[in-house]
C-alpha positions, 0 to 999 in steps of 0.5 A: 900917368900910370900903367899902360893898357897894352896895344889892343887890336882896336887901337892899332886898326888901320882906320883908327890909326888913320884918325890919329895920324890925321890929328897928330899931323895937325897938332903934334904927337900927344894931341889926341888920346882915347877916352872914356868907355873904350879905356874903361872897358879894357880895364874891366874886361868888357868888349869895346863898342865905340871908340871915343877920342879926346883932343887938344885941337879945336873943332875947326882944326879937327875938321881941317885935319880930317879933310886934309887926310881924306877922312870924313868929318861930320859936325855931330855936336860941334858947338860942344866940341864934337866931330865924328871922323869917318875912316873906312866907313867906321865912326870915331867920335872926337871931342875937344877938351872942354870945361863948362861955362854955364849949365842949367842941367839940360844944356851947357855952354862950354869953353875949349881948353888944352888942359887934360885935368880940367877936361877930366873934372867936368866928366861924370864918373871917375871910371869915365875920366880915363885917357890913353895914348895911342901906344896904350899909356894910361892917364888917370887925372882924378887919381881914382879912375883906374882903381874905381873901374876895377873895383866896380865903384861908381863915384862922381868926379868931385861933388855929386851935387855939382855933377848932377846940377850940371846935367840932370841926366847924370842921375839916371846915368849913375844907376845905369853905370851901377847896373852895368859896372857896379860891385859891392855897396854903392857910394852913399854920397852919390845915392843921397845926392840922387835922391835929393835932386830926383825931381830935376829929372822932370825937366829933361826931354822924354827922349833922353830919359827913355833912352837912358832907361832902356840902356839901364834895363839892357844890363845883364842883371839890373835888379839891384840898381833898380831897387836902389832907384825905387828906394831913392824915389828916382824910379817913381819920378821916371815911370809915374805909375804903380810899380810891379817890382816883384814881376820885374825881379821874377822876369829877370830871374827867368831870363837868367835861369832859362838863358833867354836874351836880355830884353829891355822893352819887356823888362819895362813892361814888367814894371807896368800895370796890366792896362793897355790904355795906361801902357799907351799913355806911358809910352807916349809920355816917354816918347817911345818908338811906335814899335815899342809903344805897340809892343808894350800895349799888346804885352799888357793886355788882360785878355785872354789870361794865359796859363801854364797848363794851356793845351797846344790847341789853345796856344795855337789859337792865341798865337794866331789871334795875336802873333808869336812875339806878342804871345811870347811876351805875354807868356813871359810876363804871366810866368813872372807873375806865377809861382815859378817853382811849381810851373817852370817846366810847364811855362818853358814847354809852353813857350817852346811849343809856341816857338816851334809852331809854323803859323798856317795861312788861311786857305780862303780869300775874298775872291773865294767868297765872291765866287761862292755867290756873295755880292761884293761889299761888307758881307764878304768880310763877314762871311770870310771871318765866319769861315775863318773862325770855324777853321780856327775852332777846328785847329787850323784844319789842313784841308782846303776842300773842307774850308770851301765846303764850309764856305758854301754852307755859310753862303747858302745859309745867308740865302734863307 
């Protein structure tokens, strides 16, 4: 036991208090504590995203306690001791204290315990093996968690090799936590273990790997963590493509300098070669969502080549041919690959112009083509595309009558 966190609004919120009241009605005072990220984030001054609770109650008693209090109980991972309490429509993940019985690096068989120190010993990093009572009293069973959290040290609980052997995903988690919370020189023993056991990552499901990778890339500045991933060979095992680290580094520099939003999917694209076929294969191998797959593929198109000195007319044409998000992605990647000092103002102006343009709607439809004398069938689309190309070449002429006159001329030409 050590210092206290103090009472925070999220700790005393009615929906959270209702969960603790329910658990303590079943197991007595002190049977439940805040754990992990919410405790750590208070110590490092980060916002609280999720509220996780650890308890000495077994899962069946947790469910019983929640239902008795009229709260929702969702068995999200009950075989591993996890039940999600729903209080005033807000989720609180509750996990019974546990220890690993067997594990193959992908899945574990656990036994439940009422020993807080034993539960702490199976957690990944010391800064995550922290607990706090509902009154803010802090518990640090490893004796290092508080100091490591404040110093930005990402240190495995116990032997790194053992922790990595229990769950191969911890290799990626080490670098993710380094990106989000790390300060100073990384733990040498942890780096060596990650490098030695990197090939075990291949046994993990693609979904787990991609989810963890995108979380890592969502950090404000993950460049140092990614550099270490590359040096240890971990990044190569994950991506399995030629890596464009220079473009990745430059993209994050641009995002930081220009106050662009953090964009993990575009950062992922920056690593990859400009090859749409390879991008699609990569996305499918990592089981990315269809939306992310399509975005990567569009962003990594080799044509048309975007330049910082494109004219407003050229910019409008490319936005219309693709769409604004794709144009913006490709512009940022092209910017990251260019000599930034010479073209920053041009690239920033290009993106600002693109974002300020309202894409017009082509004024004609297939019905207009038919009314002009074209028989129904494939020719309608052909005529429409020809007139649309003319409209684009004339910089989206805001004159519907001119478009109609052009349509008549095209249809007339087909008659000869």
